C-alpha positions as CSV (number, residue, x, y, z in Angstrom):
1,M,0.0,0.0,0.0
2,I,2.9,2.4,0.8
3,Q,4.2,2.0,-2.7
4,E,0.9,2.9,-4.3
5,L,0.4,5.8,-1.9
6,T,3.8,7.1,-2.7
7,E,3.2,6.9,-6.4
8,S,-0.2,8.8,-6.2
9,Y,0.5,11.1,-3.2
10,G,4.3,11.2,-2.8
11,T,4.6,14.7,-4.2
12,I,1.7,15.9,-1.9
13,F,2.3,14.3,1.4
14,E,5.4,13.8,3.5
15,K,6.7,10.3,4.2
16,D,5.4,10.3,7.9
17,L,1.9,11.1,6.7
18,I,2.0,8.4,4.1
19,N,3.1,5.9,6.6
20,E,0.2,6.8,8.9
21,I,-2.3,6.5,6.0
22,A,-0.9,3.1,5.3
23,Q,-1.3,2.1,8.8
24,V,-4.9,3.2,9.4
25,G,-6.4,3.3,6.0
26,T,-8.4,0.4,4.4
27,F,-7.4,-0.5,0.8
28,K,-10.2,-1.3,-1.6
29,E,-10.2,-2.6,-5.2
30,V,-13.6,-2.1,-6.7
31,P,-15.1,-2.8,-10.2
32,E,-16.7,-0.4,-12.6
33,G,-20.3,0.6,-11.6
34,Y,-19.7,-0.1,-7.8
35,K,-21.6,2.2,-5.6
36,L,-19.2,3.5,-3.0
37,I,-21.5,6.1,-1.3
38,E,-25.3,6.4,-1.4
39,I,-27.4,9.5,-0.6
40,G,-28.6,9.4,2.9
41,D,-25.7,7.2,4.2
42,Y,-23.5,8.3,7.2
43,I,-20.0,8.5,5.9
44,K,-17.3,7.2,8.3
45,G,-14.3,7.5,6.0
46,M,-12.9,9.6,3.2
47,P,-11.6,8.0,-0.1
48,L,-8.1,8.7,-1.5
49,L,-8.1,7.5,-5.1
50,I,-5.1,5.6,-6.2
51,S,-6.2,4.6,-9.7
52,G,-9.4,4.7,-11.8
53,A,-12.2,7.3,-11.8
54,I,-15.3,7.9,-9.6
55,K,-18.3,9.9,-10.7
56,I,-20.1,12.1,-8.2
57,L,-23.9,12.5,-8.7
58,R,-26.8,14.4,-7.2
59,E,-30.4,13.4,-7.2
60,D,-33.6,15.7,-7.5
61,N,-36.9,15.1,-5.8
62,D,-38.1,13.0,-8.7
63,G,-35.2,10.6,-8.4
64,D,-33.4,12.0,-11.5
65,E,-29.6,12.2,-11.4
66,L,-27.2,14.9,-12.3
67,L,-23.5,14.4,-12.8
68,L,-21.5,16.9,-10.8
69,Y,-17.8,15.9,-11.4
70,Y,-15.3,13.1,-11.6
71,L,-12.6,12.1,-9.2
72,E,-9.4,10.8,-10.6
73,K,-6.0,9.6,-9.3
74,G,-4.7,11.8,-6.5
75,D,-8.1,13.3,-5.8
76,T,-10.6,13.1,-3.0
77,C,-14.2,14.3,-2.6
78,S,-14.7,17.5,-0.6
79,M,-18.4,16.7,-0.1
80,T,-17.3,13.5,1.6
81,M,-14.9,15.4,3.8
82,A,-17.7,17.8,4.9
83,C,-20.0,15.0,5.8
84,C,-17.3,13.2,7.7
85,M,-16.4,16.3,9.6
86,G,-19.9,17.2,10.4
87,D,-21.1,13.6,11.0
88,S,-23.9,14.3,8.7
89,K,-25.7,12.2,6.0
90,S,-24.3,12.1,2.5
91,E,-25.9,14.3,-0.1
92,I,-24.2,12.7,-3.1
93,R,-23.9,9.4,-4.7
94,A,-20.4,8.1,-5.7
95,I,-20.1,5.3,-8.3
96,T,-16.9,4.0,-9.9
97,E,-16.7,5.0,-13.5
98,T,-13.9,2.6,-14.1
99,D,-12.2,-0.2,-12.1
100,S,-10.7,1.6,-9.3
101,K,-8.3,1.3,-6.3
102,L,-8.7,3.5,-3.3
103,I,-7.8,3.9,0.4
104,M,-10.5,4.8,2.9
105,V,-9.2,7.0,5.7
106,P,-11.1,6.9,9.0
107,M,-12.9,10.0,10.0
108,Q,-11.1,10.2,13.4
109,K,-7.8,10.8,11.7
110,M,-8.9,13.7,9.5
111,E,-9.0,16.4,12.2
112,E,-5.8,15.1,13.8
113,W,-3.9,15.3,10.5
114,T,-5.3,18.8,9.8
115,V,-3.5,20.0,12.9
116,K,-0.5,17.7,12.7
117,Y,0.4,17.9,9.0
118,K,0.5,21.2,6.9
119,T,0.5,19.1,3.7
120,W,-2.8,17.4,4.7
121,R,-4.3,20.7,5.5
122,N,-3.2,22.2,2.1
123,F,-4.6,19.0,0.5
124,V,-8.0,19.5,2.1
125,F,-8.3,23.2,1.2
126,N,-7.1,22.6,-2.4
127,S,-9.6,19.8,-2.7
128,Y,-12.4,22.1,-1.7
129,H,-11.2,24.7,-4.1
130,E,-11.0,22.3,-7.1
131,R,-14.4,20.7,-6.4
132,L,-15.9,24.1,-6.1
133,K,-14.5,25.1,-9.5
134,E,-16.0,21.9,-11.0
135,L,-19.3,22.6,-9.4
136,L,-19.4,26.1,-10.8
137,S,-18.5,24.7,-14.3
138,T,-21.4,22.3,-14.0
139,L,-23.7,25.0,-12.9
140,D,-22.6,27.4,-15.7
141,S,-23.1,24.6,-18.2
142,I,-26.6,24.0,-17.1
143,A,-27.4,27.7,-16.9
144,F,-25.8,28.9,-20.1
145,D,-25.0,26.1,-22.5
146,K,-27.5,24.4,-24.8
147,M,-28.0,20.7,-24.5
148,D,-26.0,19.8,-27.6
149,A,-22.9,21.6,-26.2
150,R,-23.4,19.9,-22.9
151,L,-23.7,16.6,-24.6
152,I,-20.4,17.1,-26.6
153,S,-18.6,18.2,-23.4
154,Y,-20.0,15.1,-21.6
155,L,-18.8,12.7,-24.4
156,K,-15.3,14.3,-24.5
157,E,-14.9,14.0,-20.7
158,K,-16.2,10.4,-20.8
159,A,-13.6,9.5,-23.4
160,R,-10.8,11.3,-21.5
161,I,-11.7,9.5,-18.2
162,N,-11.9,6.2,-19.9
163,K,-8.8,6.8,-21.9
164,G,-10.3,5.6,-25.2
165,D,-12.8,6.5,-27.9
166,I,-15.5,4.0,-26.9
167,I,-18.3,4.9,-24.4
168,H,-20.3,2.1,-23.0
169,N,-23.4,4.1,-21.9
170,T,-27.0,3.8,-23.0
171,H,-28.9,6.8,-24.2
172,Q,-30.9,6.5,-21.0
173,E,-27.9,6.6,-18.7
174,I,-26.5,9.6,-20.5
175,A,-29.9,11.3,-20.1
176,Y,-29.9,10.6,-16.4
177,E,-26.4,12.1,-15.9
178,L,-27.2,15.2,-18.0
179,H,-30.6,15.5,-16.3
180,S,-32.4,15.3,-19.6
181,S,-34.7,13.0,-21.4
182,R,-33.8,9.9,-23.4
183,V,-35.7,11.2,-26.5
184,V,-33.7,14.5,-26.5
185,I,-30.3,12.7,-26.0
186,S,-31.1,10.1,-28.8
187,R,-32.0,12.9,-31.2
188,L,-28.9,14.8,-30.4
189,L,-26.6,11.7,-30.7
190,K,-28.2,10.9,-34.1
191,K,-27.4,14.5,-35.2
192,L,-23.8,14.0,-34.1
193,E,-23.6,10.8,-36.1
194,Q,-25.0,12.4,-39.1
195,M,-22.3,15.1,-38.9
196,G,-19.6,12.4,-38.7
197,S,-18.7,13.2,-35.1
198,I,-19.6,9.8,-33.6
199,E,-20.8,6.3,-34.5
200,L,-23.8,4.8,-32.7
201,H,-23.6,1.1,-32.1
202,R,-26.0,-1.2,-30.3
203,N,-24.1,-1.3,-27.0
204,Y,-21.6,1.6,-27.3
205,I,-20.8,4.9,-28.9
206,K,-17.6,5.5,-30.8
207,I,-16.0,9.0,-30.8
208,L,-14.8,10.0,-34.2
209,D,-14.3,13.8,-34.3
210,L,-15.7,15.9,-31.5
């Protein structure tokens, strides 16, 4: 675990902190589509991502989802931190976008390390800052961008996260994550195919030129 921690966080944390994380953290290796955190759950630990990607989602009163942002190697979720520190219920859903490796840090250590290690304190503050920027970007996209532009950005980000030009999502799943309807998404995807930007297949979408 120490080797993987060092590879992902060695430039962020000092050796003593990495050793402490390895001593008290719980290593998890989870497959794509695994639900790490559910809305309404009490959170007892904070994830440090070693590899893979996690998508963070919100849900409205009708049960429809909205993709907020992705977590990648070296990231953590500020919303999870807030719930841990406040001992409150989760307001987000976290699902692995790809096969992932992560270390769960117990809540009790978070406050201790904030006082003990300047690097941990900086990491927490920087994480809040980065997640806030991503939330504002999502909000701007919803408020100011048309759905076709949001869909293109979504497909590009999916391709980047998955490190390839194949996207294994149904039209309905995309609609959920963009908080739209399947009919609208299907129509826009068909338009992109006609433009030569993508290819639509039975179980996947191939990115050609976005």
